C-alpha positions as CSV (number, residue, x, y, z in Angstrom):
1,M,93.8,11.9,56.8
2,G,91.1,13.9,59.3
3,M,90.1,12.4,62.7
4,A,86.7,10.7,62.9
5,K,84.0,12.2,64.8
6,R,81.6,10.6,66.7
7,K,78.8,11.7,68.9
8,L,79.0,10.5,72.6
9,E,76.8,11.3,75.4
10,L,78.8,12.2,78.2
11,P,78.6,12.6,82.0
12,L,78.6,16.2,84.0
13,L,78.9,16.6,87.4
14,V,77.3,20.3,88.2
15,E,77.7,22.3,91.3
16,K,76.9,25.6,92.7
17,D,79.6,26.7,94.7
18,E,79.7,29.4,97.6
19,D,79.5,32.3,95.1
20,G,76.7,31.0,93.5
21,L,78.2,29.9,90.2
22,Y,77.4,26.5,88.6
23,V,80.9,24.8,87.9
24,V,80.6,22.0,85.4
25,E,83.1,19.1,85.1
26,C,83.1,16.2,82.5
27,P,84.8,13.4,84.7
28,V,85.9,11.2,81.9
29,L,88.1,13.7,80.4
30,S,91.3,15.5,81.8
31,G,90.9,18.7,82.8
32,C,87.4,19.4,81.6
33,Y,85.5,21.5,83.9
34,T,84.0,25.4,83.5
35,Q,81.8,27.6,85.4
36,G,79.0,30.0,84.8
37,K,76.6,32.5,86.4
38,T,73.4,30.3,85.4
39,L,73.3,26.7,84.6
40,D,72.6,27.2,80.8
41,E,75.8,29.4,80.8
42,A,77.6,26.8,82.1
43,L,76.2,24.2,79.7
44,K,77.4,26.2,77.3
45,N,80.5,26.7,78.0
46,I,81.3,23.0,78.9
47,Q,80.4,22.2,75.1
48,E,82.9,24.4,74.2
49,V,85.5,23.1,76.9
50,I,84.6,19.3,75.8
51,T,86.0,20.2,72.4
52,L,89.1,21.8,73.2
53,C,89.7,18.9,75.8
54,A,89.1,16.3,72.9
55,E,92.0,17.7,71.0
56,E,94.2,16.6,73.4
57,E,95.7,13.5,72.3
58,E,95.3,12.2,76.0
59,N,91.7,12.5,76.1
60,R,91.3,11.4,72.5
61,K,92.6,7.9,73.4
62,V,90.0,8.1,76.2
63,L,87.3,9.0,73.9
64,R,88.0,6.0,71.2
65,D,87.5,3.6,74.2
66,Y,84.9,5.4,75.7
67,H,81.4,3.7,75.9
68,P,78.8,5.2,78.5
69,Q,77.9,2.2,80.4
70,S,81.3,2.2,81.4
71,F,80.7,5.4,83.5
72,S,78.6,5.1,87.4
73,F,78.0,8.1,90.1
74,H,78.0,7.0,93.7
75,T,77.8,9.1,96.5
76,I,78.9,8.1,100.3
77,T,78.1,9.8,103.5
78,S,81.4,10.3,105.5
79,M,81.9,12.1,108.9
80,V,84.8,14.3,108.8
81,N,86.4,17.4,110.6
82,V,85.4,20.7,109.3
């Protein structure tokens, strides 16, 4: 019997790195990140990576129980030595 498909809205973190590349991560899924020269390219790439990561057993378990309201994003300001 095949796996059921579900349409999910997943959170993404996007950051432009020091080389000018866009780095995209889906924090809900383990090991789910990629990059691209443009934001559009990075977002296209993360779609492919999400599909691959969703095939891993650990991530399938997470996705079965995932509900968008269970995710929140917070930032803090911290003084650090650099």
